[in-house]
C-alpha positions in Angstrom: 6.7 8.1 -24.6 3.8 8.1 -22.0 4.8 8.3 -18.4 3.0 5.7 -16.1 1.8 7.1 -13.0 2.3 5.2 -9.8 -1.4 5.3 -8.4 -1.3 4.9 -4.6 -5.1 5.0 -4.1 -6.3 2.8 -1.4 -3.1 2.9 0.5 -2.4 4.1 4.0 0.0 7.2 4.4 1.7 7.1 7.8 3.1 10.2 8.9 7.0 9.9 9.6 7.9 10.2 13.3 10.1 13.1 12.2 7.0 15.1 10.9 5.5 17.6 13.2 2.7 19.9 12.7 -0.7 20.4 14.1 -2.7 18.5 11.5 -0.7 15.5 10.4 1.8 14.7 13.2 1.2 11.1 13.9 -1.6 10.9 11.4 -2.7 7.9 9.3 -4.3 8.9 6.1 -6.5 6.6 3.9 -5.7 7.8 0.5 -8.9 7.5 -1.6 -7.7 9.0 -4.7 -4.3 9.5 -6.2 -3.8 10.4 -9.9 -1.8 12.8 -12.1 -4.2 15.7 -11.1 -3.6 15.4 -7.4 -4.6 13.2 -4.4 -7.1 13.1 -1.6 -7.7 11.2 1.5 -9.1 11.0 5.1 -7.1 11.1 8.4 -8.4 7.9 10.1 -7.0 8.2 13.6 -7.9 11.7 14.9 -11.0 11.7 16.8 -12.9 14.9 17.3 -14.4 13.5 20.4 -17.8 14.4 19.2 -20.6 12.3 17.6 -22.9 13.0 14.6 -25.8 13.8 16.9 -23.6 16.4 18.8 -22.5 18.0 15.7 -25.8 17.9 13.7 -29.2 17.8 15.2 -30.6 16.1 12.0 -28.8 13.0 13.5 -30.3 13.0 16.8 -33.3 10.9 16.2 -31.5 8.3 14.1 -29.4 5.2 14.7 -26.4 7.4 13.4 -26.4 9.7 16.4 -23.8 7.9 18.3 -21.2 7.5 15.4 -17.9 9.0 16.3 -16.7 11.8 14.0 -13.0 12.0 13.0 -11.0 14.9 11.9 -10.7 13.8 8.2 -8.4 16.8 7.3 -7.8 20.6 7.2 -10.0 21.0 4.0 -13.7 21.6 4.2 -13.7 20.8 7.9 -17.6 21.8 8.0 -18.5 18.9 5.6 -19.0 15.4 7.1 -18.6 12.4 5.0 -19.7 8.9 5.9 -17.8 5.8 5.2 -19.4 2.2 5.5 -17.6 -1.1 5.9 -19.6 -4.4 5.7 -16.6 -6.7 6.4 -17.0 -8.6 9.6 -14.3 -9.6 12.0 -11.4 -9.3 9.5 -13.3 -10.7 6.7 -13.0 -9.1 3.3 -16.1 -6.8 2.8 -16.9 -3.7 0.9 -15.9 -0.2 1.9 -17.6 2.8 0.6 -16.8 6.5 1.1 -19.2 9.3 0.7 -22.4 7.3 1.7 -25.5 9.3 2.3 -27.1 9.0 5.8 -30.1 7.3 4.1 -28.0 4.6 2.5 -26.0 4.2 5.7 -29.2 3.5 7.6 -30.4 1.3 4.8 -27.3 -0.9 4.9 -27.3 -1.0 8.8 -30.9 -2.3 8.5 -29.6 -5.2 6.2 -26.2 -5.8 7.9 -26.5 -4.7 11.6 -22.8 -5.6 11.9 -21.6 -3.0 9.3 -19.4 -0.3 10.6 -19.8 3.4 9.9 -17.1 6.0 10.1 -17.8 9.9 10.0 -15.1 12.3 8.9 -15.3 16.0 9.0 -13.0 17.4 6.1 -10.4 15.8 4.0 -6.7 15.9 3.1 -5.7 17.0 -0.3 -2.5 17.5 -2.4 -2.0 19.1 -5.7 -0.5 17.3 -8.6 3.0 16.1 -7.7 2.8 17.4 -4.3 2.2 14.1 -2.4 4.9 12.3 -4.2 7.3 15.0 -3.3 6.5 14.6 0.3 6.9 10.8 0.1 10.3 11.3 -1.7 11.3 13.6 1.2 10.3 10.9 3.9 7.2 12.7 5.2 5.0 9.7 4.6 5.4 6.0 4.6 3.2 4.3 2.3 1.6 0.7 2.9 -1.3 -1.3 1.9 -4.6 -0.2 3.5 -6.3 -2.5 6.1 -9.7 -1.2 6.3 -10.7 -3.4 9.3 -7.9 -1.5 11.2 -9.9 1.7 11.0 -12.6 0.2 13.1 -11.0 -2.5 15.1 -8.1 -0.7 16.6 -8.5 2.4 19.1 -7.6 5.5 16.9 -5.0 6.6 19.3 -3.2 3.3 18.7 -3.5 3.1 15.0 -0.3 5.3 14.1 2.1 3.4 16.2 0.7 0.1 15.4 1.1 0.6 11.6 4.4 2.5 12.0 6.0 -0.5 14.0 4.4 -2.9 11.6 5.9 -1.3 8.6 9.0 0.0 10.0 10.0 -2.1 13.0 13.3 -0.2 13.4 11.3 2.5 15.0 10.6 0.3 18.0 14.2 0.7 19.1 14.1 4.5 19.0 14.4 6.1 22.5 11.5 8.1 23.7 11.7 11.9 23.1 13.4 13.8 25.8 11.6 16.6 27.6 13.6 19.2 25.4 12.5 17.6 22.1 8.7 17.5 23.5 8.9 21.2 24.6 10.1 22.3 21.0 7.0 21.0 19.2 
């Protein structure tokens, strides 16, 4: 009998409030691929506080120079990938990850309201690893809302999604100084 794999591609992974660690604490990951061989995605809410132009001189003289770069994950952090969204004001549009700079500029010429995201690195899991972490409660899985990536300030995305998916967390008391110091 063939086992059916529960593909979670194109979902958001919300880091559990109990999860701590330098990379994924209070992270939201857009899961781009999830299959029997493993999974990969990008962290969408951790700004590097740098732009493409600041990180790569090749972008300085282009209309992509001011695009904010996000810390996409701990793997291949020196590789920047572009994402493009042509949906407007919550309207359904297309989202493409791994767009070339040339293609991004071409789309921007045709669709000036298109949104561009830049991500340094990515997050990856070996076969079965992500499902194990989900089962342990490390991640909360929900449907991805691509517009959220571009319409909500990055520092607010984690809490907004967490409270939307798990309203019971709104009632939790803020951490004590002792809890904060232990992280």
